C-alpha positions as CSV (number, residue, x, y, z in Angstrom):
1,X,-16.4,-0.1,-38.6
2,X,-14.7,-3.4,-37.4
3,X,-16.8,-6.0,-35.9
4,X,-15.9,-6.9,-32.2
5,X,-15.2,-10.4,-31.9
6,X,-16.2,-12.3,-28.8
7,X,-13.7,-15.2,-27.3
8,X,-15.5,-16.7,-24.3
9,X,-14.0,-20.3,-24.4
10,X,-14.1,-20.3,-20.4
11,X,-17.7,-19.3,-20.5
12,X,-18.8,-21.9,-22.8
13,X,-17.0,-24.6,-20.8
14,X,-18.6,-23.4,-17.5
15,X,-22.1,-23.5,-19.2
16,X,-21.6,-27.0,-20.5
17,X,-20.6,-28.2,-17.2
18,X,-23.5,-26.7,-15.6
19,X,-25.8,-28.3,-18.0
20,X,-23.9,-31.7,-17.7
21,X,-23.5,-32.2,-21.3
22,X,-20.5,-33.6,-23.4
23,X,-19.2,-31.6,-26.1
24,X,-21.0,-33.6,-28.8
25,X,-24.5,-33.2,-27.1
26,X,-23.7,-29.4,-26.7
27,X,-22.3,-29.0,-30.3
28,X,-25.6,-30.7,-31.2
29,X,-27.9,-28.2,-29.6
30,X,-26.1,-25.3,-30.8
31,X,-26.2,-26.6,-34.5
32,X,-22.4,-26.6,-35.0
33,X,-19.7,-29.2,-35.6
34,X,-17.9,-31.0,-32.6
35,X,-14.3,-29.6,-34.0
36,X,-15.9,-26.0,-34.2
37,X,-17.2,-26.0,-30.7
38,X,-13.8,-27.6,-29.6
39,X,-12.1,-24.4,-31.2
40,X,-14.5,-22.0,-29.6
41,X,-13.9,-23.5,-26.3
42,X,-10.2,-23.2,-26.4
43,X,-10.4,-19.5,-28.0
44,X,-9.0,-20.5,-31.3
45,X,-12.2,-19.0,-32.8
46,X,-14.6,-16.3,-31.8
47,X,-18.2,-17.2,-30.7
48,X,-20.2,-16.9,-34.0
49,X,-23.6,-15.5,-34.3
50,X,-25.5,-18.5,-34.5
51,X,-24.0,-20.1,-31.4
52,X,-24.9,-16.5,-29.5
53,X,-28.5,-17.0,-31.0
54,X,-28.4,-20.9,-30.0
55,X,-27.4,-19.9,-26.4
56,X,-30.0,-17.6,-26.1
57,X,-32.9,-19.7,-27.7
58,X,-31.9,-23.2,-26.4
59,X,-30.7,-22.4,-23.0
60,X,-32.2,-18.9,-21.9
61,X,-28.5,-17.9,-21.6
62,X,-27.8,-14.0,-20.9
63,X,-25.3,-13.4,-24.0
64,X,-24.1,-10.3,-22.2
65,X,-22.5,-12.7,-19.9
66,X,-20.1,-13.7,-22.7
67,X,-18.5,-10.3,-22.2
68,X,-18.3,-10.3,-18.5
69,X,-15.7,-8.1,-16.6
70,X,-13.8,-11.2,-15.3
71,X,-11.3,-11.1,-17.9
72,X,-10.4,-7.3,-17.5
73,X,-10.3,-7.7,-13.7
74,X,-7.9,-10.7,-13.9
75,X,-5.7,-9.0,-16.3
76,X,-5.6,-5.8,-14.2
77,X,-4.8,-7.7,-11.1
78,X,-2.2,-9.9,-12.7
79,X,-0.4,-6.7,-14.1
80,X,-0.6,-5.1,-10.8
81,X,0.8,-8.1,-9.0
82,X,3.6,-8.3,-11.8
83,X,4.6,-5.0,-10.9
84,X,5.7,-6.2,-7.5
85,X,9.7,-5.9,-7.3
86,X,10.0,-9.5,-6.5
87,X,9.4,-10.3,-10.2
88,X,12.7,-9.0,-11.5
89,X,12.6,-10.7,-14.8
90,X,10.8,-9.3,-17.9
91,X,7.2,-9.0,-17.3
92,X,4.9,-11.1,-19.7
93,X,3.4,-9.3,-22.5
94,X,-0.2,-8.0,-22.1
95,X,-1.4,-10.5,-24.8
96,X,0.0,-13.5,-22.7
97,X,-1.8,-12.2,-19.6
98,X,-5.3,-11.8,-21.7
99,X,-4.8,-15.4,-23.0
100,X,-4.2,-16.8,-19.4
101,X,-7.1,-14.6,-18.2
102,X,-9.4,-16.0,-21.1
103,X,-8.1,-19.6,-21.3
104,X,-7.2,-20.5,-17.7
105,X,-9.0,-18.3,-15.2
106,X,-8.5,-20.6,-12.2
107,X,-4.9,-20.6,-12.8
108,X,-4.8,-16.7,-12.9
109,X,-6.8,-16.6,-9.7
110,X,-4.2,-19.1,-8.1
111,X,-1.4,-17.0,-9.1
112,X,-2.9,-13.9,-7.5
113,X,-3.8,-16.0,-4.4
114,X,0.2,-17.0,-4.3
115,X,1.0,-13.4,-4.8
116,X,-1.5,-12.1,-2.0
117,X,0.0,-15.0,0.5
118,X,3.7,-13.8,-0.4
119,X,2.7,-10.0,0.3
120,X,1.2,-11.3,3.5
121,X,4.3,-13.2,4.7
122,X,6.5,-10.3,3.6
123,X,4.5,-8.0,5.8
124,X,4.6,-10.5,8.6
125,X,8.3,-10.7,8.4
126,X,8.7,-6.9,8.4
127,X,7.3,-7.1,11.8
128,X,8.9,-10.0,12.9
129,X,9.8,-8.8,16.4
130,X,6.1,-8.6,17.0
131,X,5.4,-12.0,15.7
132,X,8.0,-13.9,17.4
133,X,6.4,-16.6,19.8
134,X,3.0,-15.9,18.6
135,X,1.1,-19.0,17.7
136,X,-1.1,-17.3,14.9
137,X,2.2,-16.0,13.4
138,X,1.5,-18.3,10.4
139,X,1.1,-17.6,6.6
140,X,-2.6,-16.8,5.7
141,X,-4.2,-14.4,3.6
142,X,-5.6,-11.1,4.8
143,X,-9.3,-11.9,5.8
144,X,-10.4,-8.3,4.7
145,X,-8.7,-8.7,1.2
146,X,-10.1,-12.0,0.8
147,X,-13.8,-10.8,1.3
148,X,-13.0,-7.8,-1.0
149,X,-12.1,-10.2,-3.7
150,X,-15.1,-12.2,-3.3
151,X,-17.6,-9.3,-3.9
152,X,-15.2,-8.2,-6.7
153,X,-15.4,-11.3,-8.7
154,X,-19.0,-11.9,-7.9
155,X,-19.5,-8.5,-10.0
156,X,-20.7,-7.1,-6.6
157,X,-24.2,-8.5,-7.3
158,X,-25.4,-11.5,-5.1
159,X,-28.5,-12.6,-6.9
160,X,-30.1,-14.7,-4.0
161,X,-29.5,-11.8,-1.4
162,X,-30.7,-9.2,-3.6
163,X,-33.9,-11.0,-4.8
164,X,-34.7,-11.9,-1.1
165,X,-34.0,-8.2,-0.1
166,X,-36.6,-7.2,-2.9
167,X,-39.3,-9.6,-1.8
168,X,-38.9,-8.3,1.7
169,X,-39.0,-4.7,0.6
170,X,-42.1,-5.3,-1.8
171,X,-41.1,-2.8,-4.1
172,X,-40.7,0.9,-3.9
173,X,-41.8,2.5,-1.0
174,X,-41.3,5.8,0.9
175,X,-38.6,5.9,3.6
176,X,-41.2,6.5,6.4
177,X,-43.0,3.2,5.5
178,X,-39.7,1.4,5.1
179,X,-38.7,2.5,8.6
180,X,-41.9,1.5,10.2
181,X,-41.8,-1.7,8.4
182,X,-38.6,-2.5,10.0
183,X,-39.5,-1.7,13.3
184,X,-42.8,-3.9,12.9
185,X,-40.9,-6.8,11.5
186,X,-38.3,-6.4,14.5
187,X,-41.2,-6.2,17.0
188,X,-42.6,-9.6,15.5
189,X,-39.4,-11.0,16.6
190,X,-39.5,-9.4,20.0
191,X,-36.8,-7.2,19.6
192,X,-37.0,-3.8,21.4
193,X,-35.7,-0.8,19.5
194,X,-34.3,2.2,21.3
195,X,-32.6,5.6,20.1
196,X,-29.8,6.8,22.4
197,X,-27.6,10.0,21.6
198,X,-24.4,8.5,23.1
199,X,-24.8,4.9,21.7
200,X,-22.8,3.2,18.9
201,X,-24.2,3.5,15.6
202,X,-25.8,0.1,16.1
203,X,-25.5,-2.2,19.0
204,X,-27.8,-5.4,19.6
205,X,-27.6,-7.4,22.8
206,X,-28.9,-10.9,22.1
207,X,-29.7,-11.5,25.9
208,X,-32.2,-8.7,26.3
209,X,-33.2,-8.6,22.6
210,X,-32.6,-5.0,22.3
211,X,-31.5,-3.2,19.5
212,X,-30.1,0.4,20.0
213,X,-29.4,2.9,17.4
214,X,-27.6,6.2,17.6
215,X,-30.0,9.0,17.9
216,X,-27.3,11.4,16.1
217,X,-27.3,9.2,13.2
218,X,-29.5,10.7,10.0
219,X,-32.9,8.9,9.4
220,X,-31.4,7.3,6.3
221,X,-28.6,5.7,8.3
222,X,-31.1,4.5,11.0
223,X,-33.3,2.7,8.5
224,X,-30.4,1.2,7.0
225,X,-29.1,0.0,10.4
226,X,-32.6,-1.4,11.1
227,X,-32.5,-3.4,7.9
228,X,-29.0,-4.8,8.6
229,X,-30.2,-6.3,11.8
230,X,-33.3,-7.7,10.3
231,X,-30.9,-9.4,7.7
232,X,-28.8,-10.8,10.5
233,X,-31.9,-12.1,12.1
234,X,-34.3,-13.2,9.5
235,X,-32.1,-14.2,6.5
236,X,-29.5,-16.1,8.5
237,X,-30.0,-19.3,6.7
238,X,-29.6,-17.4,3.3
239,X,-26.6,-15.6,4.3
240,X,-25.0,-18.8,5.8
241,X,-25.6,-21.0,2.7
242,X,-23.9,-18.1,0.6
243,X,-21.0,-18.0,2.8
244,X,-20.9,-21.9,2.7
245,X,-20.6,-21.7,-1.0
246,X,-17.9,-19.0,-0.9
247,X,-15.4,-21.1,1.0
248,X,-13.5,-18.5,3.0
249,X,-10.3,-19.4,4.2
250,X,-10.6,-18.5,7.8
251,X,-13.4,-17.7,10.2
252,X,-12.3,-14.2,10.4
253,X,-13.1,-13.8,6.6
254,X,-16.4,-15.5,6.8
255,X,-17.3,-13.2,9.8
256,X,-16.6,-10.1,7.8
257,X,-18.4,-11.5,4.8
258,X,-21.4,-12.2,6.9
259,X,-21.5,-8.5,7.7
260,X,-20.9,-7.6,4.1
261,X,-24.1,-9.6,3.2
262,X,-26.0,-8.2,5.8
263,X,-24.9,-4.6,4.3
264,X,-25.9,-5.9,0.9
265,X,-29.5,-7.0,2.0
266,X,-30.0,-3.8,3.9
267,X,-29.0,-1.8,0.8
268,X,-30.9,-3.7,-1.6
269,X,-34.2,-3.6,0.7
270,X,-33.8,0.2,0.7
271,X,-33.5,0.4,-2.9
272,X,-35.2,-2.6,-4.3
273,X,-33.7,-4.0,-7.7
274,X,-36.7,-3.4,-10.3
275,X,-37.9,-0.2,-8.9
276,X,-34.5,1.4,-8.2
277,X,-33.4,0.5,-11.8
278,X,-36.5,1.8,-13.3
279,X,-36.0,5.1,-11.1
280,X,-32.2,5.5,-12.1
281,X,-33.4,5.3,-15.8
282,X,-36.4,7.7,-15.6
283,X,-34.1,10.3,-13.7
284,X,-31.1,9.7,-15.8
285,X,-29.2,8.6,-12.9
286,X,-29.7,11.8,-11.0
287,X,-28.1,10.8,-7.4
288,X,-29.8,13.4,-5.4
289,X,-33.1,12.8,-6.9
290,X,-32.5,9.1,-6.1
291,X,-31.4,10.0,-2.6
292,X,-34.7,11.7,-2.0
293,X,-36.9,9.1,-3.7
294,X,-35.4,6.1,-1.6
295,X,-34.4,7.7,1.4
296,X,-30.9,6.7,0.8
297,X,-27.5,8.5,1.3
298,X,-25.4,9.7,-1.8
299,X,-22.7,7.0,-1.3
300,X,-25.7,4.3,-0.8
301,X,-26.9,5.2,-4.2
302,X,-24.0,5.4,-5.8
303,X,-23.0,1.9,-4.4
304,X,-26.3,0.6,-5.6
305,X,-25.9,1.7,-9.1
306,X,-22.7,-0.2,-9.6
307,X,-24.6,-3.3,-8.4
308,X,-27.3,-3.4,-11.1
309,X,-26.1,-6.5,-12.7
310,X,-29.0,-8.8,-12.5
311,X,-29.1,-11.3,-15.7
312,X,-31.6,-10.0,-18.2
313,X,-32.3,-6.8,-16.3
314,X,-28.7,-5.2,-16.3
315,X,-28.3,-1.5,-15.7
316,X,-25.5,0.9,-17.0
317,X,-22.2,-0.9,-16.1
318,X,-20.6,1.6,-13.5
319,X,-17.3,1.6,-11.9
320,X,-17.6,3.0,-8.0
321,X,-14.9,3.7,-5.5
322,X,-14.3,5.4,-2.4
323,X,-11.1,6.9,-1.4
324,X,-9.8,8.6,1.9
325,X,-7.9,11.9,2.0
326,X,-4.5,10.1,1.9
327,X,-6.0,8.8,-1.5
328,X,-5.9,5.2,-0.1
329,X,-8.8,3.1,-2.1
330,X,-11.4,1.8,0.8
331,X,-13.9,0.5,-1.3
332,X,-13.6,-0.5,-5.3
333,X,-15.8,-2.2,-7.9
334,X,-15.9,-1.9,-11.5
335,X,-18.5,-3.4,-13.9
336,X,-16.6,-1.8,-16.6
337,X,-13.3,-2.5,-18.3
338,X,-11.6,0.0,-15.9
339,X,-10.1,-1.8,-12.9
340,X,-8.6,-0.3,-9.8
341,X,-5.3,-1.0,-8.2
342,X,-5.6,-4.0,-5.5
343,X,-3.2,-2.1,-3.2
344,X,-2.5,1.4,-2.9
345,X,-4.0,4.5,-4.4
346,X,-5.6,5.9,-7.4
347,X,-4.2,7.6,-10.4
348,X,-3.6,11.2,-9.0
349,X,-5.2,12.7,-12.3
350,X,-8.4,11.2,-11.3
351,X,-11.1,13.8,-10.5
352,X,-11.9,11.9,-7.5
353,X,-8.9,13.5,-5.5
354,X,-10.0,17.1,-6.4
355,X,-13.6,16.3,-4.7
356,X,-11.8,17.3,-1.2
357,X,-11.1,20.6,-2.6
358,X,-14.5,21.4,-3.7
359,X,-16.9,20.3,-1.0
360,X,-20.5,19.9,-1.9
361,X,-20.0,19.9,-5.6
362,X,-20.3,17.2,-8.3
363,X,-17.2,17.3,-10.4
364,X,-17.2,15.8,-13.9
365,X,-14.6,14.6,-16.0
366,X,-13.9,12.9,-19.5
367,X,-11.0,10.4,-19.0
368,X,-9.0,8.0,-21.3
369,X,-6.8,5.2,-20.1
370,X,-3.6,4.2,-21.8
371,X,-5.5,1.4,-23.9
372,X,-7.7,4.1,-25.5
373,X,-10.8,3.4,-23.5
374,X,-12.7,6.5,-22.8
375,X,-15.0,7.0,-19.6
376,X,-17.2,9.6,-18.1
377,X,-16.6,10.0,-14.4
378,X,-18.3,11.7,-11.5
379,X,-16.9,12.6,-8.1
380,X,-18.2,14.1,-5.0
381,X,-17.0,14.6,-1.3
382,X,-18.8,12.5,1.4
383,X,-18.6,13.8,5.2
384,X,-19.6,11.5,8.1
385,X,-20.0,13.6,11.1
386,X,-19.3,11.8,14.5
387,X,-22.5,13.5,16.2
388,X,-20.8,16.0,18.4
389,X,-18.2,18.8,18.4
390,X,-15.6,16.9,19.9
391,X,-16.2,13.5,18.0
392,X,-14.0,12.9,15.0
393,X,-15.2,13.6,11.5
394,X,-14.6,11.1,8.7
395,X,-14.1,12.4,5.1
396,X,-14.1,10.6,1.8
397,X,-14.5,11.0,-1.6
398,X,-16.7,9.0,-3.9
399,X,-16.2,8.3,-7.6
400,X,-18.7,6.8,-10.1
401,X,-18.5,6.5,-13.8
402,X,-19.0,4.6,-17.0
403,X,-18.0,4.0,-20.5
404,X,-18.4,7.3,-22.3
405,X,-20.8,5.7,-24.8
406,X,-23.4,5.5,-22.0
407,X,-22.8,9.3,-21.2
408,X,-26.1,10.4,-22.8
409,X,-28.0,8.5,-20.2
410,X,-26.4,10.5,-17.3
411,X,-27.8,13.9,-16.4
412,X,-24.3,14.7,-15.5
413,X,-22.9,14.4,-18.8
414,X,-25.3,17.2,-20.3
415,X,-23.4,19.8,-22.5
416,X,-20.0,17.9,-22.4
417,X,-18.4,17.5,-25.7
418,X,-17.6,14.0,-25.6
419,X,-16.4,13.8,-29.3
420,X,-13.4,16.3,-28.6
421,X,-10.2,14.5,-28.1
422,X,-8.7,17.2,-26.1
423,X,-11.5,16.9,-23.6
424,X,-10.2,13.7,-22.1
425,X,-7.7,13.7,-19.2
426,X,-5.0,11.0,-19.5
427,X,-5.7,8.8,-16.6
428,X,-3.9,5.4,-15.5
429,X,-4.5,2.6,-13.0
430,X,-1.2,2.4,-11.0
431,X,2.0,4.1,-11.9
432,X,4.1,0.6,-12.3
433,X,1.7,-0.6,-14.9
434,X,1.0,2.7,-16.7
435,X,2.6,3.1,-20.1
436,X,2.2,6.9,-20.5
437,X,5.8,8.4,-21.2
438,X,5.2,11.9,-20.1
439,X,3.0,11.9,-17.1
440,X,3.9,14.9,-14.8
441,X,2.3,13.1,-11.6
442,X,4.4,9.8,-12.2
443,X,5.4,8.4,-8.8
444,X,7.6,5.4,-9.9
445,X,8.8,4.2,-13.3
446,X,6.6,1.6,-15.4
447,X,7.8,-2.0,-15.3
448,X,7.3,-2.5,-19.1
449,X,9.5,0.3,-20.3
450,X,13.2,0.9,-20.5
451,X,14.4,4.1,-18.9
452,X,17.3,6.4,-19.9
453,X,18.9,8.9,-17.4
454,X,20.8,11.9,-18.6
455,X,22.8,13.6,-15.9
456,X,22.9,16.7,-18.0
457,X,19.2,16.8,-18.4
458,X,16.4,17.2,-15.9
459,X,13.0,17.5,-16.8
460,X,9.6,16.9,-15.0
461,X,11.2,13.4,-14.0
462,X,14.6,12.5,-13.3
463,X,14.6,9.7,-16.2
464,X,13.1,9.3,-19.6
465,X,10.8,6.6,-20.5
466,X,11.6,4.7,-23.8
């Protein structure tokens, strides 16, 4: 079996910079020559076993960070950006994109920011009649996308906020005690809590210091909203410091991120890291059992599983996604090599779309991407009631999955034949960057393939992918 080589030049340079060490001093501490270190930092050589041991022993470095998902994310995002018709020339080879992500991640992110700015400008020009005469009709990134990418490239794990929530929760406690604890903390801050049937899900009046929660919401949702308000009130210095470090480009993005961090705190307080990780491992990631044990919703539990990326205590690297009935991705994160499209929907062959057809059931799927990577995928529908007959009902589907090598740790993978090649469904990321030739669900041609059209022959597609 071939040994997997690790090229992590950017990570080595980043660590050396944090330690304020010269290359010579860093090489001495790792027990390698200066030229050898230089070659590793420039990805001309893989990181040797002795260097991996040296990083762990000398600096206490979590060596799993050498294989972080940043490179895969950047490659996936660049491939999708280059699928934009604005790039009319030949697309860079995949090997070149991987080199750019590994050796120049800052340049890769700058390219993605530039493309995002172009898309934003293009969308504004498309509605020029509305934009004319407005003072704010200027080029700026979408605040929502900026915040989404912030969490995406933080591996969906915010260490300081997560640990603060864990300290607040004090470990694993029943839902009832967490609810009462949250109410007690709010009372200590002279905040009155009321529950009203016709109220918004959560509304806080800072003048009267009254917090109103919808009486129609489930108990788990009510507790989550109480914890979210606690985060906004008691954790403001920590949240503001985190926002300062993020350096968002607009006040709107900062405001959206503040709510996102408060949501993160609430989820981490409801499901404290160490206790939740232990319970997930003990139950073999049985979502329903975890929902009952921590008083959380199915979506909250699935999302929390995708955040277990603490150094030295990592859980299974999961991907998590939520799609609406139109197939649009509304939440996405991946700690695996599988990356989702930044724009548009997910592959129609993926089982998350079928969840709408089988409400209340867990759908299992073994899937394989064009690069040969194999995954175990789980999907389930999520319905959010409006609280009354005339209120609109929101429907989503959530997807959770991991590389198939972790499948034995999931109760849902029991009795599935993970060794049979025929058991794997061929899925992709986005049609424009998917290299499959004969996909019956293809919507647009792939950009990296030549097409041939025969007017005398019509198959599933009106063209052939060479």
